[in-house]
N, C-alpha and C positions, 0 to 999 in steps of 0.2 A: 491851635493846636491841633492837627486835624489827625483818628486813629483810624487804620483800613483793617480789620478783621473781617476774616470770613466775604470778603467780595463788596463789604458794606463799608462807609466815610462815616464815624461820627464825629461830631468837632467837642472839643472838650475847654472848656474853659476855666482859668485855672488864677482867681485876682480874688484877693484877700478874703477869703477864703478855701481850704486844702481841696476839695473837689465839687463841679459841680459838674455834670454829665447834659449833657444836650444831643438827643439821634434825631435821624433822620427821616424817623420813624412817621408817619402822619393816621390822625385818626380819622377816621370818613363817615357819610353820609348814606346808606343807603339811596341811589338814584330810584326817582321814581318809574314804574314800568311805562314802557309807549303808550300803557293804554289810560291809564289815569294822566290828565296836566293841570295845575295849577299857572295860573298869569296872575297878573302883568307882576315885576318882579323888578324890579323895587315896588314898594305898589304903596299908598298911602290910605286910601278907605276900603274899599274892598279889594278880597284876595278873591276870583273866580275861580270853582275847582271843576274839571270837567271829566267823568265820570262816561266809560262806552255801557252802552245797552241796559242806560238810569239805572247801571246797578246803587245799589246802596251804601254808603263810605263811611265809616267814624273816623270822625277828624278832629282829631285833638293836635291846639298847638303849644308852646312849652315854650318859656325865655329860657337863653343861652346856658342860665345856670342850670335848666332841667324842673324850673315849677309849670305846673299846669296851670295854664291860662283860660283855655277855651276847651270846650268838649260837646262837640254834636253829630249829628247827625245827617248829612249829604245825599240825592239822588241824581243821579245824570247829570246838567250842569245849572248854575247856580254859583253862589257870592257870599263869602262870609261876611260879614259887618265887622271891620277892624278897627275905624274910626277910634272906639275909645281906647284901645293900647298904645302903651307910649313909644317912642322909637328905639329903635334895639332892631339888631338881630334875633329871627323866632326861627322854630324846629316847626315841623308840620307834620303828622304823624296820620296817614292816610292810610287806612286797613293797618296793614304794620309792613310800610314803608315808607320813611323820612326821605327832609329834603329841606331846603331852607331858604325863609324868605323875607328881606330885607322892608323896614319900614322907616322912609327915611324923618 
């Protein structure tokens, strides 16, 4: 069942429970600026980080439920050893910008 309100469409599922609402709103992660790069994604052992002009960066890695996995400082081009973390989807915070990466 679809309900339209204020030019937005919401899907409503009603089965065995009185009301459950699903909306088309999406949570998002702020993209890293064009200045800062991480690669390769997905990656298994090393997550490479590149900041322009050898800028210092605070790098934090969180699991999908928000638990801190790693907190470190990096400068310029460097790599982070992620071989010891389990497979899954992770959030990388570089200074105040965030993105996700996958470890298969």
